[in-house]
C-alpha positions as CSV (number, residue, x, y, z in Angstrom):
1,X,0.0,0.0,0.0
2,X,2.7,2.6,1.1
3,X,4.8,1.7,-2.0
4,X,1.9,2.4,-4.2
5,X,1.1,5.7,-2.7
6,X,4.8,6.7,-2.8
7,X,4.9,5.9,-6.6
8,X,1.8,8.2,-7.1
9,X,3.5,11.0,-5.1
10,X,6.6,10.6,-7.4
11,X,4.7,11.1,-10.7
12,X,6.2,13.6,-13.1
13,X,2.7,14.8,-13.7
14,X,1.2,15.0,-10.2
15,X,-2.4,13.7,-9.5
16,X,-4.8,16.3,-8.4
17,X,-5.9,14.0,-5.6
18,X,-5.1,10.5,-4.3
19,X,-8.2,8.6,-3.1
20,X,-7.8,5.4,-1.0
21,X,-11.0,3.4,-0.9
22,X,-11.4,0.8,1.9
23,X,-13.8,-1.9,2.5
24,X,-16.6,-1.0,5.0
25,X,-14.5,-1.5,8.2
26,X,-14.1,1.5,10.5
27,X,-11.1,-0.1,12.3
28,X,-9.3,-0.5,9.0
29,X,-10.0,3.2,8.3
30,X,-8.6,4.2,11.6
31,X,-5.5,2.1,11.0
32,X,-4.6,3.9,7.8
33,X,-5.6,7.4,9.1
34,X,-2.8,7.1,11.6
35,X,-0.2,5.9,9.1
36,X,-0.7,7.8,5.9
37,X,0.6,11.2,5.0
38,X,-1.7,14.3,4.7
39,X,-3.3,14.8,1.4
40,X,-4.7,11.3,1.0
41,X,-8.5,11.1,0.9
42,X,-9.7,7.9,2.6
43,X,-13.1,6.7,1.5
44,X,-15.0,3.8,3.1
45,X,-17.0,1.9,0.4
46,X,-20.7,1.4,1.2
47,X,-20.5,-2.3,0.5
48,X,-18.0,-5.1,0.1
49,X,-16.4,-5.9,-3.3
50,X,-14.0,-4.4,-5.9
51,X,-16.8,-2.8,-8.1
52,X,-18.4,-1.1,-5.1
53,X,-15.0,0.2,-4.1
54,X,-14.3,1.6,-7.5
55,X,-17.7,3.2,-7.8
56,X,-17.2,4.9,-4.5
57,X,-13.9,6.3,-5.7
58,X,-15.5,7.6,-8.9
59,X,-18.3,9.3,-7.0
60,X,-15.9,11.1,-4.7
61,X,-13.4,12.1,-7.4
62,X,-13.2,15.7,-8.3
63,X,-11.1,15.6,-11.5
64,X,-12.1,15.2,-15.1
65,X,-10.2,11.9,-15.4
66,X,-10.3,9.1,-12.9
67,X,-7.3,6.8,-12.8
68,X,-7.2,3.3,-11.1
69,X,-4.4,1.3,-9.7
70,X,-4.3,-1.6,-7.2
71,X,-2.8,-1.1,-3.8
72,X,-0.3,-3.9,-4.4
73,X,1.1,-2.2,-7.6
74,X,3.5,0.7,-8.1
75,X,3.4,3.1,-11.0
76,X,6.2,4.1,-13.4
77,X,7.1,7.8,-12.7
78,X,5.7,8.7,-16.2
79,X,2.5,6.5,-15.7
80,X,0.0,9.3,-15.1
81,X,1.5,11.7,-17.6
82,X,1.6,9.2,-20.5
83,X,-1.9,8.0,-19.6
84,X,-3.6,11.4,-19.6
85,X,-2.0,12.9,-22.7
86,X,-4.2,10.5,-24.7
87,X,-7.2,12.6,-23.7
88,X,-5.9,15.3,-26.0
89,X,-7.9,13.4,-28.6
90,X,-11.6,14.1,-28.0
91,X,-12.8,10.6,-29.0
92,X,-10.8,8.9,-26.3
93,X,-12.8,8.1,-23.3
94,X,-10.6,5.6,-21.6
95,X,-7.0,4.5,-21.4
96,X,-4.9,1.8,-19.9
97,X,-1.4,0.3,-20.2
98,X,0.8,-2.7,-19.4
99,X,0.8,-4.4,-16.1
100,X,4.2,-6.1,-15.5
101,X,4.5,-8.9,-12.8
102,X,6.9,-8.6,-9.9
103,X,7.3,-12.0,-8.5
104,X,7.8,-12.6,-4.8
105,X,9.8,-15.7,-5.9
106,X,11.1,-16.3,-9.4
107,X,8.5,-17.0,-12.1
108,X,7.7,-20.7,-11.9
109,X,9.3,-22.6,-14.8
110,X,5.9,-24.0,-15.7
111,X,4.2,-20.6,-15.8
112,X,4.2,-19.1,-19.4
113,X,3.8,-15.4,-20.1
114,X,0.6,-16.3,-22.0
115,X,-1.0,-16.9,-18.7
116,X,0.0,-13.7,-16.9
117,X,-3.6,-12.6,-17.0
118,X,-4.1,-15.2,-14.2
119,X,-2.1,-13.0,-11.9
120,X,-3.7,-9.7,-13.1
121,X,-1.0,-8.8,-15.5
122,X,-0.5,-8.2,-19.2
123,X,0.0,-11.4,-21.2
124,X,2.1,-11.9,-24.2
125,X,-0.4,-11.1,-26.9
126,X,-1.1,-7.6,-25.6
127,X,-0.4,-4.8,-28.1
128,X,3.2,-3.5,-28.4
129,X,2.1,-0.1,-29.7
130,X,-0.7,2.3,-29.0
131,X,-4.0,0.9,-30.2
132,X,-7.7,0.8,-29.5
133,X,-8.9,-2.0,-27.3
134,X,-12.1,-3.3,-25.8
135,X,-11.0,-2.7,-22.2
136,X,-7.8,-2.1,-20.1
137,X,-6.8,-4.1,-17.2
138,X,-8.3,-2.9,-13.9
139,X,-4.9,-2.4,-12.2
140,X,-4.0,0.2,-14.8
141,X,-6.8,2.1,-16.4
142,X,-8.5,5.5,-16.4
143,X,-11.7,7.0,-17.8
144,X,-13.2,10.5,-18.3
145,X,-15.4,11.0,-15.2
146,X,-18.2,12.2,-17.5
147,X,-18.6,8.8,-19.1
148,X,-20.0,7.2,-15.8
149,X,-23.0,9.6,-16.1
150,X,-23.7,8.2,-19.5
151,X,-22.8,4.5,-19.3
152,X,-23.3,3.9,-15.6
153,X,-20.9,2.5,-13.1
154,X,-19.2,-0.8,-12.7
155,X,-21.6,-3.7,-12.3
156,X,-21.6,-4.7,-8.6
157,X,-22.5,-8.3,-9.5
158,X,-19.1,-8.6,-11.1
159,X,-15.8,-7.8,-9.5
160,X,-13.8,-9.7,-6.9
161,X,-15.4,-10.1,-3.5
162,X,-13.1,-11.6,-0.8
163,X,-12.1,-15.1,-2.1
164,X,-14.7,-15.1,-4.8
165,X,-12.8,-14.3,-8.0
166,X,-15.6,-13.0,-10.1
167,X,-14.1,-10.6,-12.6
168,X,-14.7,-9.0,-16.1
169,X,-16.2,-5.8,-14.5
170,X,-13.9,-3.6,-16.6
171,X,-14.8,-5.5,-19.8
172,X,-18.5,-5.4,-19.1
173,X,-18.3,-1.6,-18.3
174,X,-16.4,-0.9,-21.5
175,X,-18.9,-2.9,-23.6
176,X,-21.7,-0.7,-22.2
177,X,-19.5,2.4,-22.7
178,X,-18.8,1.6,-26.4
179,X,-22.6,1.1,-26.9
180,X,-23.6,4.3,-25.1
181,X,-20.9,6.3,-26.9
182,X,-20.3,4.4,-30.1
183,X,-17.9,6.9,-31.7
184,X,-15.4,6.9,-28.9
185,X,-12.3,4.8,-28.2
186,X,-10.5,3.2,-25.3
187,X,-6.7,3.3,-25.9
188,X,-4.0,1.0,-24.8
189,X,-0.8,3.0,-24.3
190,X,2.3,0.8,-23.7
191,X,4.2,3.7,-22.2
192,X,1.8,3.9,-19.2
193,X,3.3,1.1,-17.1
194,X,2.6,-0.2,-13.7
195,X,4.3,-3.1,-11.8
196,X,2.1,-5.6,-10.0
197,X,3.3,-7.7,-7.0
198,X,2.6,-11.4,-7.4
199,X,2.9,-13.2,-4.0
200,X,4.0,-16.8,-3.7
201,X,0.5,-17.9,-3.1
202,X,-0.4,-17.1,-6.6
203,X,2.5,-19.0,-8.2
204,X,0.7,-22.2,-7.5
205,X,-1.3,-24.7,-9.7
206,X,-4.3,-24.5,-7.3
207,X,-4.5,-20.6,-7.8
208,X,-4.2,-21.1,-11.5
209,X,-7.1,-23.5,-11.6
210,X,-9.4,-21.4,-9.3
211,X,-8.7,-18.1,-11.1
212,X,-9.2,-19.7,-14.5
213,X,-12.5,-21.3,-13.4
214,X,-13.8,-17.9,-12.2
215,X,-12.6,-16.2,-15.4
216,X,-14.8,-18.6,-17.5
217,X,-17.7,-18.1,-15.0
218,X,-17.3,-14.3,-15.3
219,X,-17.2,-14.2,-19.0
220,X,-20.4,-16.4,-19.1
221,X,-22.1,-13.9,-16.8
222,X,-21.1,-11.0,-19.0
223,X,-22.1,-12.5,-22.3
224,X,-25.6,-13.6,-20.9
225,X,-26.1,-10.1,-19.6
226,X,-25.1,-8.4,-22.8
227,X,-26.7,-11.0,-25.1
228,X,-24.2,-10.1,-27.8
229,X,-21.8,-12.6,-29.5
230,X,-19.2,-9.9,-30.2
231,X,-18.3,-9.1,-26.6
232,X,-15.7,-12.0,-26.6
233,X,-13.7,-11.0,-29.7
234,X,-10.5,-10.4,-27.6
235,X,-10.8,-13.8,-26.0
236,X,-11.3,-15.4,-29.4
237,X,-8.2,-13.7,-30.7
238,X,-6.3,-15.0,-27.7
239,X,-7.4,-18.6,-28.4
240,X,-6.4,-18.0,-32.0
241,X,-2.9,-17.0,-30.8
242,X,-2.6,-20.1,-28.7
243,X,-3.7,-22.6,-31.4
244,X,-2.0,-21.0,-34.4
245,X,1.2,-19.7,-32.9
246,X,2.0,-20.7,-29.4
247,X,1.1,-24.4,-29.4
248,X,3.0,-25.2,-32.6
249,X,6.1,-23.4,-31.3
250,X,5.9,-25.4,-28.0
251,X,5.4,-28.7,-29.9
252,X,8.6,-28.3,-31.8
253,X,10.6,-28.3,-28.6
254,X,8.2,-30.5,-26.4
255,X,11.2,-32.6,-25.4
256,X,12.2,-29.8,-23.1
257,X,10.6,-30.3,-19.7
258,X,9.9,-26.6,-19.2
259,X,8.1,-26.3,-22.5
260,X,6.0,-29.4,-21.7
261,X,5.1,-28.1,-18.3
262,X,4.0,-24.7,-19.8
263,X,1.9,-26.5,-22.5
264,X,0.3,-28.5,-19.7
265,X,-0.4,-25.4,-17.7
266,X,-2.1,-23.7,-20.6
267,X,-4.3,-26.7,-21.2
268,X,-5.3,-26.9,-17.5
269,X,-6.1,-23.2,-17.5
270,X,-8.3,-23.5,-20.7
271,X,-10.2,-26.6,-19.3
272,X,-10.8,-24.7,-16.1
273,X,-12.1,-21.6,-18.0
274,X,-14.4,-23.8,-20.0
275,X,-15.6,-25.6,-16.9
276,X,-16.4,-22.2,-15.2
277,X,-18.2,-21.0,-18.4
278,X,-20.3,-24.2,-18.6
279,X,-21.2,-24.2,-14.9
280,X,-22.7,-20.7,-15.1
281,X,-24.6,-21.4,-18.4
282,X,-26.0,-24.7,-17.1
283,X,-26.8,-23.3,-13.7
284,X,-28.7,-20.4,-15.3
285,X,-31.0,-22.8,-17.1
286,X,-32.3,-24.2,-13.8
287,X,-32.4,-21.1,-11.6
288,X,-32.5,-17.5,-11.9
289,X,-29.0,-16.6,-10.7
290,X,-28.4,-13.4,-8.8
291,X,-25.6,-12.7,-11.2
292,X,-27.7,-13.1,-14.3
293,X,-28.6,-9.4,-14.7
294,X,-26.0,-6.8,-14.2
């Protein structure tokens, strides 16, 4: 937390304000009130969950642009400046950039860069130059504050809540945003970098399986709510990269144990994603899930 705030204070382009949003826990608020420097606005979210926290931050923000970063990440000193300069173009309503992993231990030999999304980071098929994208990663994104009045806020049925790894709230919001403002863009800028801490607990096969399952479950929730087949174009492109480029390259050197292990990890992740997706779709046929409508 303190490293994150320190990186925000060291930005070349200084933020107009820094807002720390906490879960609805008064003791937690008191703890940070006694340990943080002046100038930090501490907000207590009305309800639990990541989407509720982000919505609380947006509602209290005073600036024209609201930028988001996780408390276990640190920003490059040019992060904010490189991000906000994209708003010089009137049709840009959101921006984001790469999220690079900082492993507590070394990257596991079996963990390929293609699965870095599992630990909340940019994976190896992300753009290498500035381009329009469906959505940025939540750890590194910003939006014009005015768009929340048009498209609404982050769906509170999505977004991580304690150990429940429901996600895709950024993607779902950006889908709504693109439909509400069809002539606008969300831009990925590779110069707006943040570095995300990856603890040892996330460098395990069990976490990979659980996170992948919830990714599939979340995407099923999002597609059912949106009722549009085009919302998963980035995911389809990712699968195309795996089957057309990555798998063939791994198969050429499958005799190497690390390549074989990485190939196995990708397949385990894909099967877990598919299981999560099917579980939601099947479950929604038999009961009206509380996650069905966003």
